[in-house]
C-alpha positions in Angstrom: 97.9 8.9 224.5 98.5 7.9 220.9 98.3 4.2 220.2 100.9 3.1 217.7 102.4 0.1 216.1 106.2 0.0 216.3 107.8 -1.6 213.2 111.3 -1.0 214.5 111.7 -0.2 218.2 114.4 2.3 219.2 115.4 1.9 222.9 115.1 4.7 225.3 118.0 7.0 225.4 119.0 10.6 225.9 117.4 13.5 224.0 119.0 14.6 220.8 122.5 15.7 221.5 123.4 17.2 218.1 123.2 20.7 219.3 125.7 23.0 217.6 127.7 25.3 219.9 130.4 27.8 219.4 133.1 25.2 219.6 131.5 23.0 216.9 133.0 24.9 214.0 136.3 25.9 215.5 139.2 25.0 213.3 141.0 21.9 214.5 144.2 23.7 215.1 142.4 26.2 217.4 140.6 23.5 219.2 143.9 21.7 219.9 145.6 24.8 221.0 142.8 25.5 223.5 142.6 21.9 224.8 146.3 21.1 224.7 147.8 18.1 222.9 145.1 15.6 221.6 144.5 12.9 224.3 146.1 9.6 223.6 145.5 6.0 224.8 148.5 4.2 226.1 148.1 1.3 223.7 149.3 0.7 220.1 147.0 2.7 217.8 145.0 0.7 215.4 146.3 0.6 211.9 145.0 3.6 210.0 142.0 2.8 207.8 141.8 4.2 204.3 139.5 7.0 203.9 136.1 6.0 202.5 135.5 7.3 199.0 133.2 10.2 198.9 129.7 9.0 198.2 128.3 10.1 194.9 125.3 12.3 194.9 122.2 10.1 194.6 120.4 10.1 191.4 117.1 9.9 193.2 115.9 10.0 196.8 114.7 7.0 198.7 113.0 6.6 202.0 115.4 5.9 204.9 112.8 6.0 207.7 109.2 6.9 208.4 108.3 8.4 211.8 104.6 8.7 212.3 104.1 9.1 208.6 106.8 11.7 208.5 109.5 10.7 205.9 113.2 10.8 206.5 114.8 10.6 203.0 118.2 9.3 202.0 119.1 12.9 201.2 118.2 13.9 204.7 120.3 11.1 206.1 123.4 11.9 203.9 123.2 15.6 204.9 123.0 14.8 208.5 126.0 12.4 208.2 128.0 15.2 206.6 127.0 17.7 209.3 127.9 15.2 212.0 131.3 14.6 210.6 132.0 18.3 210.0 131.0 19.2 213.6 132.7 16.3 215.3 136.0 16.4 213.4 135.7 12.7 212.5 137.2 11.4 209.3 135.2 8.8 207.5 136.6 5.3 207.3 135.1 2.0 206.3 134.8 1.0 209.9 133.2 4.1 211.4 130.8 5.0 208.6 128.1 2.6 209.9 128.4 4.2 213.4 128.1 7.7 211.8 125.1 6.6 209.8 123.3 5.1 212.8 123.9 8.2 215.0 122.7 10.4 212.2 119.5 8.4 211.7 118.8 8.3 215.5 119.2 12.0 215.8 116.9 12.6 212.8 114.3 10.3 214.3 114.5 12.1 217.7 114.1 15.5 216.0 111.1 14.4 214.0 109.4 13.2 217.2 110.3 16.4 219.0 109.0 18.7 216.3 105.8 16.6 215.9 105.2 17.0 219.6 105.9 20.7 219.6 103.5 21.3 216.7 100.8 19.2 218.6 101.3 21.3 221.7 101.2 24.6 219.7 97.9 23.6 218.1 96.3 22.3 221.3 97.4 25.2 223.5 97.5 28.0 220.9 100.9 29.1 221.8 104.2 29.6 220.0 107.1 27.3 220.9 109.0 26.5 217.7 111.9 29.0 217.1 111.2 31.5 214.4 113.5 32.2 211.4 114.7 35.4 213.2 115.6 33.4 216.3 117.5 30.9 214.3 119.4 33.7 212.5 120.4 35.0 215.9 121.8 31.6 216.8 123.8 31.5 213.6 125.2 35.0 214.2 126.2 34.0 217.8 128.0 30.9 216.6 129.8 32.8 213.8 130.9 35.5 216.2 132.3 33.0 218.7 134.4 31.5 215.9 135.5 35.0 214.7 133.6 34.6 211.4 130.7 36.4 209.8 127.4 34.4 209.3 128.1 34.4 205.5 131.6 33.0 206.1 130.2 30.3 208.4 127.5 29.3 205.9 130.0 29.2 203.1 132.2 26.8 205.2 129.2 24.5 205.4 128.4 24.7 201.7 132.0 23.8 200.8 131.6 20.6 202.8 128.5 19.7 200.9 126.1 20.6 203.7 122.9 22.3 202.9 122.0 25.3 205.0 118.5 24.0 205.6 120.0 20.9 207.2 121.9 22.9 209.8 119.1 25.4 210.4 116.6 22.5 211.0 118.9 21.1 213.6 119.3 24.4 215.3 115.6 25.0 215.3 114.7 21.6 216.7 117.2 21.7 219.5 116.5 25.3 220.7 112.7 24.8 220.4 112.8 21.5 222.4 115.0 23.0 225.1 112.8 26.1 225.4 109.7 23.9 225.8 111.3 21.7 228.5 112.5 24.7 230.4 109.2 26.6 230.0 107.0 23.7 231.0 109.0 22.2 233.8 111.6 24.7 234.9 109.2 26.8 237.0 107.8 23.7 238.6 111.1 22.3 239.8 111.9 23.0 243.4 115.4 22.3 244.6 115.0 22.0 248.3 117.5 23.0 251.0 117.8 19.4 252.0 119.0 18.5 248.5 121.6 21.2 248.5 122.8 20.3 252.0 123.0 16.7 251.0 125.1 17.6 248.0 127.3 19.8 250.2 127.7 17.0 252.7 128.8 14.5 249.9 131.4 17.1 248.8 132.6 17.5 252.4 132.9 13.8 253.0 134.9 13.3 249.8 137.0 16.4 250.2 140.0 14.5 251.5 140.0 12.0 248.6 141.9 12.6 245.3 139.8 14.7 242.8 139.7 14.4 239.1 138.7 17.0 236.5 137.2 14.9 233.6 135.2 14.9 230.4 133.1 12.0 229.3 131.5 10.3 226.4 128.8 7.8 227.3 127.4 5.4 224.8 124.1 4.1 226.1 124.0 0.3 225.1 120.2 0.4 225.0 120.2 3.3 222.6 122.9 2.2 220.2 121.8 -1.4 219.8 123.5 -3.4 222.5 126.7 -3.6 224.6 128.9 -5.0 221.8 127.8 -2.1 219.5 128.6 0.3 222.3 132.1 -1.1 222.9 132.9 -1.2 219.2 131.6 2.4 218.8 133.7 3.6 221.7 136.8 2.0 220.2 136.1 3.8 216.9 135.7 7.1 218.6 138.9 6.7 220.5 140.8 6.0 217.3 139.3 9.2 215.7 140.3 11.2 218.8 143.8 9.8 218.6 144.0 11.1 215.1 143.0 14.6 216.2 139.2 14.8 216.5 138.4 17.2 219.4 137.0 15.4 222.4 134.3 18.1 223.1 133.0 17.9 219.5 132.8 14.1 219.6 131.0 14.3 222.9 128.4 16.7 221.6 127.6 14.5 218.7 127.8 10.9 220.1 127.5 11.0 223.9 124.2 10.0 225.5 125.0 11.7 228.8 123.4 15.0 230.0 126.9 16.5 229.8 126.9 16.2 226.0 125.6 19.7 225.5 128.7 21.0 227.3 131.1 19.0 225.3 131.2 16.2 227.9 132.5 18.5 230.6 131.8 16.8 234.0 134.0 19.0 236.1 135.7 17.9 239.3 134.7 14.5 240.8 135.8 12.4 243.7 135.9 8.7 244.2 132.4 7.3 244.5 130.7 9.9 242.3 131.2 7.8 239.1 130.6 4.1 238.6 133.2 1.8 240.2 134.7 0.8 236.9 135.4 4.5 236.1 136.9 5.1 239.5 139.3 2.3 238.9 140.3 3.6 235.5 140.9 7.1 236.9 143.4 5.8 239.4 145.5 4.6 236.4 145.3 7.7 234.2 147.5 10.7 234.2 146.3 14.2 233.2 146.1 14.5 229.5 145.3 10.9 228.9 142.3 9.3 227.4 140.9 6.0 228.8 140.2 2.8 226.9 136.5 1.9 226.6 135.1 1.4 230.1 132.2 -1.0 230.2 129.6 -0.4 232.9 126.2 -1.9 233.5 124.2 0.1 231.0 126.8 1.2 228.5 130.4 2.3 227.8 132.3 5.3 229.0 135.3 7.1 227.4 137.0 9.4 230.0 139.5 12.2 229.3 141.4 13.1 232.5 142.1 16.8 232.2 143.6 17.4 235.6 144.1 15.8 239.0 144.7 17.2 242.5 145.3 15.8 246.0 142.4 15.8 248.4 141.8 19.0 250.4 141.0 18.4 254.0 139.1 21.7 254.1 135.7 20.6 255.3 133.5 22.9 257.3 131.2 21.6 260.0 128.4 23.3 262.0 128.4 21.9 265.6 126.4 22.1 268.8 127.4 20.6 272.1 126.1 19.5 275.5 128.8 19.7 278.2 129.1 18.4 281.7 131.8 20.7 283.2 134.6 18.9 285.1 138.0 19.9 286.3 141.1 18.4 284.6 141.8 16.5 287.9 138.3 15.2 288.4 138.0 11.8 290.1 137.1 8.6 288.2 133.8 8.7 290.1 133.0 12.2 288.9 133.9 11.3 285.3 131.7 8.1 285.5 128.7 10.0 286.8 129.0 12.7 284.1 129.4 10.1 281.4 126.2 8.3 282.6 124.4 11.6 282.6 125.4 12.3 279.0 124.8 8.7 277.8 121.3 8.7 279.2 120.6 12.1 277.5 121.9 11.2 274.1 118.8 9.1 272.9 116.5 11.9 273.9 118.2 14.4 271.4 116.4 13.8 268.2 117.9 16.7 266.2 120.0 19.8 266.5 116.8 21.8 266.9 115.8 19.9 270.0 119.3 19.8 271.6 119.0 23.0 273.7 115.5 22.3 275.0 116.3 18.7 276.0 119.7 19.5 277.7 118.1 22.5 279.5 115.9 20.1 281.6 119.0 18.4 283.1 120.8 20.1 286.0 124.5 20.4 285.7 124.6 20.4 281.9 125.4 23.3 279.6 124.2 23.4 275.9 125.7 25.7 273.3 126.2 26.4 269.6 129.8 26.1 268.5 128.9 27.5 265.0 130.9 26.7 261.8 134.5 25.8 261.8 137.0 24.0 259.6 137.6 20.5 260.8 141.3 21.0 260.9 140.8 23.9 263.4 139.0 21.8 266.0 140.5 20.1 269.0 141.8 16.6 268.1 139.1 14.8 270.0 136.4 16.9 268.2 138.1 16.4 264.8 137.7 12.7 265.0 134.0 13.0 265.8 133.3 15.6 263.1 135.0 13.5 260.5 133.3 10.3 261.5 129.7 11.5 262.1 127.1 12.3 259.4 124.9 15.3 259.7 122.3 14.9 262.4 124.4 12.3 264.4 125.7 12.8 267.9 128.9 11.6 269.4 129.6 9.6 272.5 130.9 11.5 275.5 134.2 13.1 274.7 136.7 13.9 277.5 138.6 17.2 277.5 140.3 19.3 280.2 137.1 21.3 280.5 134.7 18.3 281.0 132.7 15.7 279.1 131.0 16.7 275.8 128.4 15.4 273.4 129.0 16.8 269.9 126.1 17.1 267.4 127.0 17.6 263.7 124.3 20.0 262.4 125.8 20.7 259.0 128.8 19.8 256.9 130.1 21.3 253.6 133.2 21.6 251.5 135.4 24.6 252.1 138.1 26.3 250.2 138.2 28.2 246.9 137.1 25.2 244.9 133.8 24.7 246.8 130.8 25.5 244.7 128.4 28.1 245.9 124.9 27.5 247.1 123.5 28.9 243.8 125.9 26.9 241.7 124.8 23.7 243.4 121.1 24.6 243.0 121.7 25.3 239.3 123.6 22.1 238.8 120.8 20.0 240.4 118.2 21.9 238.4 120.0 21.2 235.2 120.3 17.5 236.0 116.6 17.2 236.7 115.7 19.0 233.5 117.9 16.7 231.5 116.3 13.6 233.1 112.8 15.0 232.3 113.8 15.7 228.7 115.2 12.1 228.4 112.1 10.5 229.8 109.7 12.7 227.7 111.5 11.7 224.5 111.6 8.0 225.5 107.8 8.1 226.0 107.4 9.7 222.5 109.5 6.9 221.0 107.4 4.2 222.8 104.2 5.7 221.5 105.5 6.2 217.9 105.3 4.1 214.7 108.9 4.1 213.5 109.8 2.2 210.4 113.4 2.0 209.0 114.2 0.8 205.5 
């Protein structure tokens, strides 16, 4: 552990999100054509601010920050600001320039910490982690190809915007190296258990009947950006820029503190209860294609873009077992009462679906069986009610049918239909979420141990 004196403390936040992707350099017209009309907020737009005059080239460099004796110069900061604006589509104004500068400085500090840590690990373990020039060249070629450009054309586009190639390559190198290190060190150790996957499937099944929303998000972490007031003001500025045409995905990549930032803020389909309550309430008021106002939650501020909405699907699949006491449809009240007592006394002894057959087999007059998987809508009405109400592992009270009395055990529950994610998709999603949290905590620890001075 490195002891350190912190001159200026930067609160814990997400890992650097300034990763360039194929969409980052897409022309604005193309981005709008792919995403539809730019999202708008149903409120009078703020009066347009005059564009800030281009900053003159500095006559001499000064020190903007020092990270463990590693200097970030004013030139580094200006270059990163230009890169951030170019890749997010934001137009500089007097109001948003401080926000752009703060985000640029935060990203540079995070990258310095990441690269210092990677060099320390390389030296200590005698391994190679940091991406080579050839690997960075391959990333540049992939981005250029995705934008139907040659690498030289892409580089020239940056140069025309006053962005040095070394600035961009340094960002690419830091991001790819850090992600490779996190994946290599922790990816093989992560074990996504079947219980986690089944729990995820169960949550999907339980929310299948609720309205579902396809959303993208920008999340400004109040602790990272300097407080809730700063986060709210920053969200307001970002919304104004998106109203004027800045692509949502590009803004999310550059400013969002969520794990979805690397995917342009794409959250996918969510149901009520998966997002904070304040976001759920906002989603109920939005229509597809609309952008929310700033949504303040406990630890930050959300901006939500509602891409699509669909009614809940009642397609939930349950895996059932039963214990039955056979009775004719015209059984007497005494016979029904006796069978009900038999099942009621048995129910507490069934501790799981795995023990059901063995426990029921010890009682004369009862029949145990596996009903298998079925869509809830295909079950008998009495069984539907129990399957909808019970959680996995729970057992119903006795249910009367023309065939007798039944105890129903819910052994599994998952979402059905074409929109249901596969087992592998759920596993990959959970793995990605855990790796993102590991990366965030790792970087937070590096900040807490570092000496960071801003000037």
